[in-house]
N, C-alpha and C positions, 0 to 999 in steps of 0.2 A: 533717502538717496538724492544727491544733487544732480541736476542736469545742466549741461552747458547751454547758454543762450546769448544772443547778440542783443545788447540793450543800450539805451541812451539815458543819461541822467540830466542832460541839458540839450538845448537846440544848438545847431551850428552846421558844420560840414562833416564829411565822413570820419574825420579824426575824433569826433565825439563818441563813436561806436566802440564799445568795449565788450569782451567776452567774459561773462560771469557764470559762477555756479549758483543756480537758483533751486528752490525746492521743486520736486516733480509735482505737476498739477494733480489734484485729486478729482476723480470723476464725479460728476453731479447730474442731476435730472436733465434729460433732454440733450445730453452731450456725449461725445465719444472722445476717448483718449487715444491719440495717434502717436505712434513711434514715427518720427519724421525722418524720411530718407533724403528728401530734396525739397528745395524751394527755388524761387527765382526773384530777380529784382524788377520792380515796377516803378514808374514815375511817382506813384503815391508814396512809396517808401522814402524817396528823396524829399518830397514835400513834408512828410512827417518830421524828418530830421531837421529840416530848415525852419520848422515852427508854424506851418500853415494851418494846423488844426489846434483849436483851443481846448479840446477835450482830452488831450494827451496828458496822462498822469505818470510821473517818474517814480521808480525806474520803469521804462517802457520797453517791452520786447518787440522788436521790429519783425517785419515779414508778413506777407499775405498769402501768396500761392503756397500750397502744401501738397505733397504726395508722400504717402506712407502706409503703415499697417495699423489697423485698429487693435489695441491691446486691452482696452476695457470699455464697457458700454454702460451708460447711465440708465436709470429707470425711465420709462415712457419713450424709449427709442425702439423703433421698429425697422425692419428691412436690412439690418446689419448684424453680422456675427463677428466675434473675435477672430482675427486673422484676415479679414477682408482688406484687400488693397484698395485704397481710396485716394481721391484727389479733390481739392476744393480750396476754400479760403479759411485761413486761421488768423485773419487780421484782428488785432486786439481792440480796435475801435468798434467792432461789431459783435462783441461778446465772446470772442475766442481769446487765446492767451499768446498769440504771436507765432509765426511760422519759422523764424530763424532761431530754433531751439531743438533740442533732441527729442522732446515730447511736447505736444500741443493739445490742449483741451478745446474742442470745437463743437458749436451747436450742430446737431445731426443734419439739419436742413441745409447746411453750407457745404456739405460734401456728398460725393456720389462714388459709385464703383469706378475704378480706374479703367480706361480703355484697355482691352486685352492685348492689343498689339504695341503697347508702349512700355518702356521701363520707367523707373521712378523719376530720373532726370528729365526725360521727355514729357512725362505727365505734368511735372511741376512747372514746366516752361510754358504751358498753354492755358493755364487756368483763367487768369484775368483777361489776357489778350483774346483768348478763344471765346469766353462768354461775352465779352464786349462785342465781338464781331457777330456772334450768333444773335444776340439781342438786337443789334442794329439792323441786320438783314431780315430777320424773321418777324420782328415786331414793329419796325419803323419804315424801312425802305420799301419792302414789298414790291420789288422790281420784277420785270419780265425779261425774257431772253432778248438780246440785241439792244437793250437800253444801255445808256452810257453813264458810267460812274467815275468820279475822280476820288481816288483814295490818297490822302496826304500821308507822307512818311512811310512809303511802301516797304522800306527795308527794316522798319521798326517792328516791335513785337506785335502790335495790333495789325499793322499794315501787312505783315507776312501772312497772317491768317485770313484777313479780309480779302486779299487778292485771290487766294485759293478758293474761298467760298464764292466770290463774284464770278470767277471763271467757270466754276462748276454750274452756276446758274445761267451761264451763256451770255453774260454781260460783256460789253466793251469796256475794258479797264484802262483808264489813264491814271498815272501815279507820279508822285514827285520823289526824286532820289538824287544822290550825287556820288562822285567817286566810285569806289568798288560797289556801292549800293545799286548802281545802274545795271551792272551785269547780273547782280543778285535778283532784282525784281523782274528782269527779263526772263530768267530761268523759272521764276514763279508763274510766269504767263502773262505779265502786263503787256497790253497792246500798244500803249503810247507812254513814253517816259519823258518827263520834263526834268532837266537838270536844274534844280532850284538855285544853284550857285551862279549859273550863267543865263538862266531864262526866267521870265516872269510868267508863271502859269496862267495868270488872268489874261495875258495877251496872246497866248498860244491856244487856249481852249475856249469853247463856247458850246451852248446847247446841251449841257450835261443834265441828265435826268436826276442825278443825285451827287452829293458830295459827302464824304466821310472825313471829318476834320479831327485829326489827332495832334494838331500843332497849336491851335489857338492864336491869340493876339491879333496882329494885323492881318495874318493869313486868313483868319476867320472872316474878316470884313471883305477881303478880296474874293472869297469863295462865291459870294452872292452874284458877282459879275459873270461867272461862267455858267450859272444855272439858267435853264429855260424857265419860262413862266409855268407855274404849278409844280416846279421841281421841289426837291427836299434836301435839306442839309442836316446832318446829325453831327453834333460836336461833342467830343469827350471832355472838353475843357471850358467852353464858354456858355454863359447864360443866353437864353433866347433874346435876340435884338429885335424888338417889335417894329422899330422904325424901318430896319432893313427888310424885314419880311414883307411889310406893306409896300415898301418902295419897289421891290423886285417881284412881288406877287408869288411868293414861294412859302413853303412850310419849313419851319426850323424847329429842331428838337435838341434839347440839352440832355444828354444821356448820363444817368448815374447807373453804372453797371451793377446788376444784382447777381452775385455769385450764389445761385441756389441749385437745388437738385434738378429742377426742370431744365434750366439752361445748360447745366453740366451734362445731363443725359442727351440733350440735342447735340452738344459738342462731341460727346462720345460716339454718337452715330456717324457724324462727319469723319471722325478719325478712324473708326473701325471700317467704314466704307472706303477709306483711303482717299477721301476728298481733301482732307487737311493733314499735312505732315508737319510736325514740329521742326523748328530750326534753332539749334543751340550754337551760339557764337563761342562762348567760353564757359568753363566750369571752374569754380573756386571752392575751396573748403571753408567751413564755418570760421575757422581761425583767421582766414585771409579776407574777411568781410570788408575791411577798409579799402583794400586794393580793388576788390570787386566793384565797390561803389564809385571809386575814382575812375575806373575803366568805363563805367556807365556814363559818368558825367562828361567824359571826353567826347561822347556823342557819336562815335563811329561804330556802334554795335549793330550787327546784322542778325535779326532774330532776338534771342534772349541770352542773358547771363544767368547761369544756374548756380545755386549754392548747394553743394553736396554735404549732407549732414551725417548720415550713417553709411 
């Protein structure tokens, strides 16, 4: 039986994405087969299409975030039964078969039980963004109430979750946004909003205890100027710049997000305790994948773009 999947056979722009019928993955040791109900688009998916990863082998099934139902369980898998609703990562670069498909084979350690209060679309929208935020706050920032954090790209996928977690922790939250995103981050609870089209954040802010960088490039370098001595910056995109850390006497972390059961379970607790609420901007069907990616590239997405599969 064939299953539909969004694949690429060459690098380029979203026009290289095609929907193919591929063989249904066969369950194997340590893995679970998931009937995929939803996924969502992340910056990593765009980087893969553009050719940023040398270990991509064609044909390549796209997609990382996954939410669905376990239909088969491989040997040596514990804690799951057939019929469990789960969410996690099905990225093909990490031993899974890709989330933008009707079925995905996934290492069991990369999924967890879905939050009870979310539907499939909502669960798929928070996997990478949510675990990125959980990892940053609980493993790197370790901030206390009333401390001050700058979260870049507050209206984006990671920013949306990060603001909610930061406010729950009692932090003073400054964030960058523009256009409709300004009102959006205000509703999320941001205390101070810098319109990045009209203001230079490094001239407005100072004495931040922490910066969460989801933008990279020159923005990353400017972040150091707003940190107090002994502050910390966590970047999702940039390697640690030793020269800048020494110059400003701060700690810098380059975070590679680990989507694993431990981080997913922490995220689930935040969601079930109603600390974190998913925000979906638009929903596209699998066959409209090219349009979904073009929407994402336009850069005016608030929250996440979800791909509905079943």
